[in-house]
Each structure stands twice: as structure tokens, then as C-alpha cells.
C-alpha positions in Angstrom: -37.5 9.9 13.7 -38.4 10.4 17.3 -35.1 9.1 18.6 -33.0 11.1 16.1 -35.0 14.3 16.2 -35.8 14.0 12.5 -32.1 13.9 11.5 -30.9 11.4 8.9 -27.4 10.5 7.9 -26.0 12.2 4.8 -25.5 8.8 3.2 -26.7 5.3 3.9 -25.4 2.2 2.2 -27.5 -0.9 1.6 -25.2 -3.8 0.9 -27.7 -5.9 -1.0 -27.3 -9.6 -1.4 -29.9 -12.3 -2.2 -30.7 -14.9 0.5 -29.0 -17.8 -1.3 -25.7 -16.0 -1.6 -26.0 -14.8 2.0 -26.6 -18.3 3.3 -23.7 -19.7 1.3 -21.4 -17.1 2.9 -22.6 -17.7 6.4 -22.3 -21.5 6.1 -22.9 -23.5 9.2 -22.2 -20.5 11.6 -25.9 -19.5 11.9 -26.9 -17.4 14.9 -30.5 -16.5 15.9 -30.8 -14.0 13.0 -29.6 -16.4 10.3 -32.0 -19.0 11.6 -35.0 -16.7 11.1 -35.9 -18.1 7.7 -36.1 -17.0 4.1 -39.5 -15.2 4.5 -38.1 -13.0 7.2 -34.9 -12.1 5.3 -36.9 -11.4 2.1 -39.2 -9.0 4.0 -36.2 -7.2 5.5 -34.4 -7.0 2.2 -37.4 -5.7 0.4 -38.0 -3.1 3.2 -34.5 -1.7 2.7 -34.8 -1.7 -1.0 -38.1 0.3 -0.7 -36.4 2.8 1.5 -33.6 3.1 -1.1 -36.2 3.7 -3.8 -37.9 6.4 -1.8 -34.7 8.2 -1.0 -32.3 7.6 -3.9 -30.1 10.6 -3.2 -29.3 9.5 0.3 -29.6 5.7 0.3 -27.3 3.9 -2.1 -27.7 0.2 -2.9 -24.5 -1.7 -3.5 -24.7 -5.1 -5.2 -22.8 -7.2 -2.7 -23.0 -10.5 -4.5 -19.7 -9.5 -6.1 -16.2 -9.6 -4.8 -15.0 -7.5 -1.8 -12.8 -5.5 -4.3 -15.7 -4.7 -6.6 -18.0 -3.7 -3.7 -15.2 -1.5 -2.2 -14.7 0.2 -5.6 -18.4 1.1 -5.8 -18.4 2.5 -2.2 -15.3 4.6 -2.9 -16.9 6.0 -6.1 -20.1 6.9 -4.3 -18.2 8.6 -1.5 -15.9 10.5 -3.9 -19.0 11.9 -5.7 -20.2 13.4 -2.4 -17.1 15.5 -1.9 -17.1 15.0 1.8 
């Protein structure tokens, strides 16, 4: 809040994916973040999901375990509803 002067984006997307799916997608190309471990990623994921619960009008969770086309369709539908 201090860095942004209390301003927040009109919309924030949380592209939610479980750790197992995420690790399968990354494969062997792990960097420092991917090497952080399951506990770290579960805490981060749960933190973002809590933010989404507390601000459902602004923070939209998109199930990103699905295909790129399905995720894209969801994002387009959300944006179109905003009329921006």
C-alpha cells in the first residue's frame, strides 16, 4: 500500500494451478523459485487464494490446470464483463 499510495489495479488475475501440475509443466527446467519446495508453493498459493476470497470483485481466480484455450476463454469472458 505504501509503494502504490493505496491504489489497486481494477482487476487482478490469479492463474491457479496445483503444485503437481505446475511441476509437471516446468519439467527439469527448475530455477531457484521452482526449487523452493512444495511447502513454500502451497503457502504462496494459499496466500493468493485468500486475497481473492477477500476481494472477489477485483481478484479473479482462473483454473489454470486446463488448456490454454480454456484459460484464455475465461479471461476474455471476465474482461468483457468489465466493459473496459
